[in-house]
N, C-alpha and C positions, 0 to 999 in steps of 0.2 A: 413363451412367456412363465412359465409354472415356474422354471429353473432360475429366470434373470432376477426377480423380485428377493427372493430369499439371498442369490450374492451382494447388493446393494447392499440390504442393511446388515449382513454379514460383515462387510468390508465396516460401515459405519461401526458397527459394535467394537470393531477391534482396533479402529481410529480411536474412538470414545475411551475405550478401555486404558488410553495411555495419556490424555488428559490430563485427571487428577495430577499424576508423578511427574509430566511436565509442568505442570503449575507450580509443583514443588518445588524443583528442580530451578526455575527460571526464578521463583522468587530468594533460594538459597543463596543463588547468584546474584542477585540484584542485592540482596542484603551484605553483600562483599563489598560490592561496589561505593554502595550507599554508605558505607564505613570508612573507605576511603573518601570519599568526596566530603564527608562531614569534617573530616580533617582538613582538607582543602578549605574549607569555609571557616576554619579556624583559625590557618594562619593567613588567609586572605578573604575578608569580609565582602569582597566585591562579588565572588561567584558564589550563588544560594544553591541548596539542595532541595531537590524535588520531589516530596514524597506523595505528591498524587499524583500516582501512575494504577489506580485500580483498573484502568484498561488494558494495561498491558500485558500481566498474569493470563488475562482471558483470551487475548488473542494470541498469543504465544501457547496456549494450550489447544487451539483450534490448527497449531499447523503439525506440520511434518517436515518440512524443510529447516534447514538451519541457516538461513540466511542472517547477518549480522542485524542487531537491534540497535536502534538510537538509545542513547542517553543524555537528554538535553540538562544543561548546568544555565539555570538562569540568572541573567547579570544583573546585579543590585544597584537596578538604575530606572528615575521616573521616564520611562519611554515615553510618555506624551509630551514631554516636554524637549524631547529631542526633534530635530529637523530632519524631514526622510526626503531625499534628493533624488529623483529617478534619475539613473542613468539614461539617457534616451528612451524612446517610447519602446513598449512590447511590442513585438510583431508579430503577427500573426502564427502560431507554432511555438512561439517559445516560452509560453505560460507569463508570469508576472514579471516587470519588469526588474533589474538589479538597482542596488541604491547603495546612498550612502549614509550613514549616518551622523549630522552633523550638530554642534552646539552653539547654541546660539549665544550672540553678543551680549543680548540683553538678557536682564533676569537671572536669578542664580544659577551658578555653574554647578556641574556636578562635580565638584573639586578631584574625587577618588578617579575622575574617566577622565580627568586631563592632565592626568600625569604622561610623562612621556614613554612609561612602558605601555600604554596601550593606544595613547593619543599623537596624529597628526596634526601640528597648527597648520590653519590655512596657509597657504601661499600667493591665493589670487587675488588678494585685496578684499573677499568678501565683505559687504556692511552688514550681512544678516548671520554668518557662520563665520565663528572665530579658529576651527578645526571642524577634525570628524574622529571617532572613535573606529580604530582600523582591526577589523578581522583577523588580518596575520598575527599581531602584535598581540591580541587577545589569545590567539591559539597558543603561542610562546610562551606565553606567561603561563596559561591554565596548563602546558605539557612538564614545565617544571615547578608547579605546585603539586603533580599528580606524582612524580618521580619521587618527590620527598613523603607525600601523603603515603605512598606505599612502606618506603624505608620507614617510616616512623609506626605503622600498623602494623610492621613484621616485627620489629624492633619490642614493641608491648605487647604481641601477642592478640593483636586484635583482631588479624585476620589468619587463617591456618596457613603454613607452610606449601608452597605449592598452588594455593588457591587461585593466585592472577599472575598472570604471564604479561610483564610490560614491553616487550619487546621491539614491538608492534611499534612501540609510542616513537620510534625515529624514523616511521615512514611521514613522508612530508604531504599532506593529506589537509582536507578542507575540515575533516577531523579529527577525531586522537582514537587509534583503535586499539584494545584491551580484551585480553582474550581471559574469560573467569570461569574457576573448574566448578561444579557442582555436582558431588560427588562423582558419576562415570559421565556425567555428560558435561562438554564444554561450551560455553555462548559468549561466541563477539559481540561486545559492544564496543559501539563508536560514541564515544565521548564527543557532545558538541555543543558550544558554548551559543548561549540563545537569547536575544532582546523579545520578550513578550510585549506585543501591544494590540490595541485595537487596531482593526484593520478591513477595511470591505470586501467582502468577496462577493461580487453581485451575483454567484450562480447558484449560491446558497439563500437566494432570495426567487429563484426563478421558479414557476407555477409546475413544472416538471417534478419538482423535488415534492412538491405537497401531496401528490398523488401516492408517492413511494414510501415518505416518511409521516409517523404520528405528529400531531400539529404542534402541540405541545414538546416535544422533543426537538423538533428541527427550530424551535424559536431560542431553546437555550441554546443549540449547539450555533446559530447564527450570533447569538453576544458573546462568544466565545473568543479570548485573545488568539492570533496566530504568532508564530516563533518567525522572526527575523534570523537566518542562519547564514554561517560565510559563503557565499559564491565567489570569491576569489581571493586576493593578498588586499583588496580594499575596497570590494563589495560587497553586499550583504542580498538575501532574497529573500522572499515569504515561503515558508515551506508549511504545507496545507496537511502535512501527516497526521497531526493529532485533530484536524477537523474528520481525516476520512475517518480515522479510526470510532471517535465521535459516531458518525452515522454507521459504521458498521455495530456498533454498540446498540445502534438503538433500532436496527434490523433484528436485534435477538431479544427485542419483548414481542415481536409480534410470532405468533403460532404458525409452524410448516418448516422447512427443511432447507430455508436460506443458507444459513451458515453451516449444515451438515453438507449442503451442496458444495461449497467454500471447502471445509475440511477434505472432502471426497477429492476434488481436483488438485487440492494440493499434494497429496498423499500420491496420486498418479502420476502427476506432474514429477516429485521427485525421485520417486520409483521407476517410472518407466522412461518418461520424455527428458529426464536428465540422467537416467542411468544412477539412482541413488546418490544423487547430489555431485557425480564425479564428470558431466558433461555443463556447459552452459546452456543454458535457455531460461523459461520464463519464472518471474519472481514472485512471492508471495503478494508481493505488490502488485503486479500484473493483476493475479486472479480477485484482488480485491477490487480491485477498479472494475473488473468484468462484472463480479457480482453487485458492486453497485450500479451498475448499468443494466443490468439485467433487472433487478426490484425496480427502476424507472420503467422499465420497457413492458414488465409483468406486474404489474402494481396489484393484482387480483389475487384475493386468498386462495384459491382454487389451483392457479399456476403451483405454489409449493405445498398443496396439501400430500401429494405424493413424489417419494423420495429422488424414483428414476426419474421421472417428469424434472422435477427441479436439476437435478444435475444438466439436464439438455437444456434447460434455461439459461445456464450460463456458456454451455460448448455450442449452441448456436451462435451465439455473440462471439465467443472467442474465436470461432472459426472465420466468422465474418470478419473480424478484425485483423486475423493473419492473412487471409485471402487478398485483403484489401493493403494489409501493409500499414496497418494505422488503428493502433488504439487510443481515441482520445482521452484526455486526461478528465477527470471527473468534473471535477470544481472551476479548469482552462480550457475546455473542449477542444481549442487550437493546437494545444500541445501534443506532441504524438509521443506516447509512451515507447512506441518501438522505434520511432527514430535514433539512428546510432545508439543503439542498443546493443551493436557487435553481434546478432545472432542471424543464425542460418535461419530464415523466415519460412523457406521453402521446405527447407528438411523438416522443420516443426510442424508445419501444416499436415504434413503427411503422415507425423506422428498424433496428432491432434483427432485426424481423419480418421485414422484407423481407429483409434479409442473408439470414437464417436458411431462409427459403424460395426464395428465387433468391440463390446466393451468386456466380454466376459472373461476372456484372457488376463487383463489388468486384474480384474479383480476376486480372483482366486487366492487365497491366503492360506488354502490348510488341503491337502490331499483329497477330504472329502468332495472337493470341490470341484473335482478334475470331471470332466464328460464331454463330450461333443457341444461346439458351439452353434450357436441358431446361426442362417446364414446372412451377411452382410445386409446391414438395413437400408444401404442406399447402396445403387448403381456410381459408376463413373463419371469425371463431370459435373459434381457437383458444385463444384467452385466456381463455374461459372455464375453461377447462378448468387454465391456467398459474393462475388465480384461486385454485385449492383451499385451499394453504395457508393463505391467510389465514382462513379460515373453520375449517380442521383443522390445526393443525401436525403430527398426525401422518402427514401427507404430504409432509413435508419429512424422504425416504426415498429408499432408492436405485431401488425396486421404484417408486414414484410417476416417478421421472424415466426410468425405462426406458420407461415408456408413453411419455413426451416422447420418447424418441429414439425406438420404433416409431413415434409419428405423423411425426416428420422421415426416416425409412425410413436409420437410421443403427443399428437396436438388432442388434448383432450379435454376440452371446455364445450360448455354449454350453453355460452351466451349467444344469443342468435344475431346478434348487431356485430359480437367481434369474428362470428362466423361467416355473414356474411364480410365483412370487409377483410378478412383472409381471401376471401374465394374472389374477390374483386382485384387484391392486386396479384393472385394467383395467376388471372386470366391475363394479364401482362406480363406476365415471365413464360406463359405456356409456353409458346414460341422457341424462345432462346433453352429451354428445358428440356422440350422434346428435338431440340437439335444436338444438346452438348450431351446431353442425360441419357 
């Protein structure tokens, strides 16, 4: 153990040393794109520029991975006056329902949003709705505006030559993809038109979150608008990315290693589990969700006081999700983020379990860190224990995950009630443990 603790901290220091340069690179890239979007707004005032992106640079600095980043372009429309027509009920596992955005026949009409280039007149004779704002049309208009804005900004020397690559704008997606150069780093942005409006997200009001987040910050987050983003040619859906980033920022107000543990696993994921980003695998969004769940399951400050133990809080949750092939969306738990992700979950599980059992090899960043690795922390067969929540959701609880921490030799809690609860659930799993492990 004397060798392991410095390794964790050396690894974290290496990540932190890149944080400030990454934040600067992001801000330079963002400035290029905001300059283009300002021109888009000049050409068509229906599209606004969002400057309230204080958490985006913070989040980018936490990461080692280079997954695309969303750049939301708000639409200048009174969203509360629009009719939100849900298309079918949201079935379990599907997250929030898709919807259409209609314009009422009654009251003032948003004339700029009933133009043919973004609007379809209703053909069903609805007494309430005269037509709908169509996401595919909005994307087409925004794409043409981006092209014109980029040409203008280049001719006026508002952006540096080679700083922006628009070739991928030809892609037919639910977003518009742009590559922005920031020094030696290239950042891929997904430009997404959004309609922001008040929308109730019941999970934000749940009692489970009050244990994990400061009361004041949670109240502010509950009051945030959500973004409706394209979900198809005719449909929109609720995006919770901004709310989740706000929750992540709230975790940064705590003492402890919550965000450090996310940075470490994101780096290990990028370098080891995804072969320096060359192989498909877990995204930063997956790992962020794991941290949010771990923060609810382990709300006590002592869980996050020690770096190695903090990382293992995320690891036991991640391993359980991979073993059960289910990572619940944090705000829509019926939605499985691993479903249809196209990942080889068995191979991914083996990589994560190997790291959890012998992390030292992946943490060595310098020749002076070489040496003999301690023996594995666990024996074979722990996967059977990790699959219990699939058969009984009651295992998705702190006491069960405390059993897993004890298996990995990182349960360091002194609270008597918690120890008793952990021992009680351990007795229920002891037969399985002795047979499989």
